C-alpha positions as CSV (number, residue, x, y, z in Angstrom):
1,M,0.0,0.0,0.0
2,G,1.1,3.6,0.2
3,K,2.3,6.1,2.8
4,Q,-1.2,7.4,3.5
5,Y,-2.3,3.9,4.6
6,N,0.7,3.6,6.8
7,K,-0.2,6.9,8.5
8,L,-3.7,5.5,9.1
9,I,-2.3,2.4,10.8
10,K,0.1,4.5,13.0
11,R,-2.8,6.7,14.0
12,R,-5.0,3.7,15.0
13,R,-2.1,2.2,17.0
14,R,-1.5,5.5,18.8
15,S,-5.2,5.9,19.7
16,A,-5.3,2.2,21.0
17,Y,-2.1,2.8,23.1
18,L,-3.6,6.0,24.6
19,A,-6.8,4.2,25.4
20,R,-4.9,1.4,27.2
21,Q,-2.8,3.9,29.2
22,K,-6.0,5.7,30.3
23,A,-7.7,2.5,31.4
24,A,-4.6,1.5,33.4
25,L,-4.6,4.8,35.2
26,S,-8.2,4.7,36.1
27,Q,-7.8,1.1,37.5
28,A,-4.8,2.1,39.6
29,N,-6.5,5.1,41.2
30,P,-10.2,4.6,41.2
31,K,-10.8,7.3,43.9
32,A,-8.7,10.0,42.1
33,K,-10.6,13.1,41.0
34,K,-11.1,13.3,37.3
35,A,-9.7,16.4,35.7
36,S,-12.6,18.4,34.3
37,K,-12.3,20.5,31.3
38,P,-12.8,24.2,32.2
39,S,-14.1,25.1,28.8
40,S,-17.4,23.3,28.9
41,P,-18.9,24.7,32.2
42,S,-17.6,28.2,31.5
43,R,-19.4,28.2,28.1
44,S,-22.8,27.6,29.7
45,A,-22.1,30.1,32.5
46,R,-21.5,33.0,30.0
47,K,-24.3,35.3,29.2
48,P,-25.4,35.3,25.6
49,A,-24.1,38.2,23.6
50,A,-26.4,41.2,23.5
51,K,-28.3,41.6,20.3
52,K,-27.7,44.8,18.5
53,A,-30.8,46.9,17.7
54,P,-31.6,47.0,14.0
55,V,-30.2,50.1,12.5
56,E,-32.8,52.2,10.9
57,K,-31.7,53.5,7.5
58,K,-32.3,57.2,7.1
59,E,-33.2,58.3,3.7
60,E,-30.9,61.0,2.6
61,P,-32.5,63.7,0.4
62,V,-31.6,63.2,-3.2
63,A,-29.7,66.2,-4.7
64,K,-31.2,68.0,-7.6
65,K,-29.8,67.5,-11.1
66,A,-27.0,69.9,-11.9
67,S,-27.7,72.4,-14.7
68,A,-25.2,73.5,-17.2
69,K,-24.7,76.8,-15.4
70,D,-23.9,74.9,-12.2
71,V,-21.3,72.7,-13.9
72,L,-19.8,75.1,-16.4
73,G,-20.4,78.4,-14.5
74,P,-21.8,81.6,-16.1
75,E,-20.9,82.3,-19.7
76,P,-17.8,84.4,-20.0
77,K,-18.1,87.7,-21.9
78,E,-15.4,86.6,-24.4
79,E,-17.7,84.0,-25.9
80,K,-20.4,86.6,-26.5
81,I,-17.8,88.8,-28.3
82,V,-16.8,85.8,-30.4
83,E,-20.4,85.1,-31.3
84,E,-21.0,88.7,-32.3
85,T,-18.0,88.7,-34.6
86,K,-19.3,85.5,-36.2
87,V,-22.7,87.1,-36.8
88,E,-21.0,90.2,-38.3
89,E,-18.9,88.0,-40.6
90,T,-21.9,86.1,-41.8
91,E,-23.7,89.3,-42.5
92,K,-20.6,90.6,-44.5
93,T,-20.5,87.5,-46.6
94,A,-24.2,87.7,-47.3
95,E,-23.8,91.3,-48.4
96,K,-20.9,90.3,-50.7
97,V,-23.0,87.6,-52.3
98,E,-25.9,90.0,-52.8
99,E,-23.4,92.5,-54.4
100,A,-22.1,89.8,-56.7
101,K,-25.6,89.0,-57.8
102,A,-26.4,92.6,-58.4
103,E,-23.3,93.0,-60.6
104,E,-24.2,90.0,-62.6
105,S,-27.7,91.4,-63.2
106,T,-26.2,94.7,-64.3
107,Q,-23.9,93.2,-66.9
108,P,-25.3,93.2,-70.5
109,E,-27.2,90.1,-71.4
110,E,-26.2,88.0,-74.3
111,S,-27.9,88.4,-77.6
112,P,-30.5,85.8,-78.4
113,D,-28.4,84.4,-81.2
114,E,-25.5,83.5,-78.8
115,A,-27.9,81.9,-76.3
116,T,-29.4,79.6,-79.0
117,E,-25.9,78.6,-80.1
118,E,-24.9,77.5,-76.6
119,S,-28.1,75.5,-76.2
120,E,-27.5,73.8,-79.5
121,E,-23.9,72.8,-78.5
122,K,-25.2,71.1,-75.4
């Protein structure tokens, strides 16, 4: 067999040996006081542990949702200036486009002969 089985045999022999020694002692001194284990009587003499009172959960008020102003703060004046310049630029470009259209309309129109030639080429 293996080592594990040998250990089992040794353990059985040891426990049988200890049982024989204990029996021989009790026969030699029958009036001797038995040694009592202090752990068993002291356990029953102890008071049971005090139970803790259930803790009541207090509901904390839920915070309001943060707005953009709370997170980012008030809008700085610089951004407003930048927005105004963008508006002015778009107005300028719109004026330029209108001027270009006006110039095209003021240019002399092609004669009807030239217009028919271009349409025939297509």
